[in-house]
C-alpha positions in Angstrom: 57.9 55.3 -55.7 54.2 54.7 -56.1 52.0 54.4 -53.1 48.8 52.4 -52.8 46.5 53.4 -49.9 44.5 50.6 -48.3 41.6 52.6 -46.8 39.7 51.1 -43.8 36.3 52.7 -44.3 34.6 51.6 -41.0 34.5 54.0 -38.1 32.8 51.8 -35.5 34.4 50.6 -32.3 35.3 46.9 -32.3 34.9 46.7 -36.1 35.5 43.6 -38.1 37.1 45.8 -40.8 40.1 46.4 -38.7 41.3 42.8 -38.9 40.3 42.6 -42.5 42.2 45.7 -43.5 45.2 44.7 -41.5 45.2 41.3 -43.3 45.0 43.0 -46.7 47.8 45.4 -45.7 50.0 42.6 -44.4 49.6 40.6 -47.6 50.2 43.7 -49.8 53.2 44.8 -47.9 54.6 41.3 -48.0 54.7 41.4 -51.8 58.1 43.1 -51.8 57.5 45.1 -55.0 60.4 47.5 -55.0 58.7 50.5 -56.7 55.4 50.3 -54.9 54.6 50.8 -51.2 51.3 50.1 -49.4 49.9 52.1 -46.5 47.0 51.3 -44.3 44.8 54.5 -43.9 42.2 54.3 -41.1 39.3 56.6 -41.8 38.5 56.6 -38.1 41.8 58.3 -37.2 40.8 61.4 -39.2 37.4 62.1 -37.6 36.2 63.8 -40.8 33.3 66.1 -40.0 30.0 66.1 -41.8 30.4 68.0 -45.1 28.9 71.5 -44.5 31.3 73.8 -46.4 29.9 76.1 -49.1 33.0 75.4 -51.2 32.4 72.5 -53.6 35.2 70.0 -52.8 36.3 69.7 -56.4 36.7 73.5 -56.5 38.7 73.6 -53.2 42.0 72.9 -55.0 43.0 70.5 -52.2 42.9 73.3 -49.7 40.3 73.0 -46.9 39.4 75.2 -44.0 38.9 72.3 -41.6 42.2 70.8 -40.4 40.7 67.3 -40.2 39.5 67.5 -43.8 43.0 68.8 -44.8 44.7 66.0 -43.0 42.4 63.5 -44.8 43.1 65.3 -48.1 46.9 65.1 -47.6 46.7 61.4 -46.8 44.6 60.6 -49.8 46.4 62.8 -52.2 49.7 61.1 -51.3 48.5 57.9 -52.8 48.6 56.9 -56.5 45.9 54.2 -56.1 43.6 52.7 -53.5 42.0 49.6 -52.1 38.8 50.4 -50.3 38.1 48.0 -47.5 34.4 48.7 -47.2 31.7 47.5 -45.0 28.1 47.1 -46.2 25.4 48.7 -44.1 21.8 48.5 -45.1 22.6 47.3 -48.6 25.0 50.2 -49.3 28.1 52.1 -48.1 28.7 53.4 -44.6 27.6 57.0 -44.3 30.8 58.2 -42.6 32.9 56.7 -45.4 30.7 58.2 -48.1 30.9 61.6 -46.4 34.7 61.4 -46.2 34.9 60.6 -49.9 32.5 63.4 -50.8 34.6 65.9 -48.7 37.4 65.7 -51.2 37.5 66.1 -55.0 40.6 66.4 -57.1 42.5 64.0 -54.8 40.6 61.0 -56.3 40.6 62.0 -60.0 41.9 59.4 -62.5 43.5 57.1 -60.0 43.1 53.3 -60.0 40.9 51.7 -57.3 40.0 48.2 -56.1 37.6 47.0 -53.5 37.4 44.5 -50.7 33.8 44.4 -49.4 32.6 42.7 -46.2 29.3 42.0 -44.6 27.1 39.0 -44.0 26.4 39.0 -47.7 30.1 39.7 -48.7 29.8 43.5 -49.1 28.9 43.2 -52.8 26.1 45.8 -52.7 28.5 48.3 -51.0 31.1 47.7 -53.7 28.5 48.2 -56.4 27.4 51.5 -54.8 31.1 52.6 -54.7 31.5 51.8 -58.3 28.8 54.3 -59.2 30.2 57.0 -56.9 33.9 56.6 -57.9 33.0 56.7 -61.6 32.3 60.4 -61.0 36.1 60.9 -60.5 37.1 59.1 -63.7 38.9 56.4 -61.7 40.2 53.2 -63.2 38.2 50.6 -61.4 39.4 47.0 -61.3 36.8 44.5 -62.3 38.3 42.0 -59.7 37.1 42.5 -56.2 37.2 40.5 -53.0 34.0 39.7 -51.0 34.4 38.8 -47.3 31.5 37.1 -45.7 31.2 37.7 -41.9 29.2 34.5 -41.8 32.0 32.2 -43.1 35.2 34.2 -42.8 34.7 35.2 -39.1 34.8 32.4 -36.5 33.8 33.5 -33.0 34.8 37.1 -33.7 38.2 36.1 -35.2 38.9 36.8 -38.9 39.8 33.5 -40.6 39.4 33.8 -44.4 39.5 30.9 -46.7 43.0 30.2 -48.0 42.1 31.1 -51.6 41.2 34.7 -50.6 44.9 35.5 -49.9 45.6 34.8 -53.6 42.7 37.0 -54.6 44.4 39.9 -52.6 47.6 39.2 -54.3 45.9 39.3 -57.7 44.2 42.6 -56.8 47.6 44.1 -55.8 49.2 42.9 -59.0 46.5 44.5 -61.1 46.8 47.8 -59.3 50.5 47.7 -59.6 50.2 47.1 -63.4 47.7 50.0 -63.7 50.4 52.2 -62.2 53.1 51.0 -64.5 
């Protein structure tokens, strides 16, 4: 069975991303595709430390001295594809999320990836930044992406996406599933 990890890349308290990632996970898990399972992976739960090791992550062979990094590695390596639910901070990616990605190496190589970006501008610049980073791992990147605007898809702190965005999540999932076939 193939596994697609839906990675919540925000580590803040009271983060909008939690509702967004749960919505994506609920839609994905509701697809009832028999040979694919979806798992929500919350970066905050791993508390990945700042990368300081002298061992280049790609050369670590998926074995890390820090137990938090090893737990992160195990969770990521167990997946065959990913959906990054990524915030945009200051026109780019969140530092903690970038650090966590940089802390690993071979776990990412040649796997399919899709993006759900969010911010007041829809997270598009964060997604574009991720596309450059993840190209280093020879990942198959879906052209389709979902942009969530905190100005229009959040009402009084409650996530309320436009109806058509559910179909966009469905399409992203279908494309990832096809990339794994």
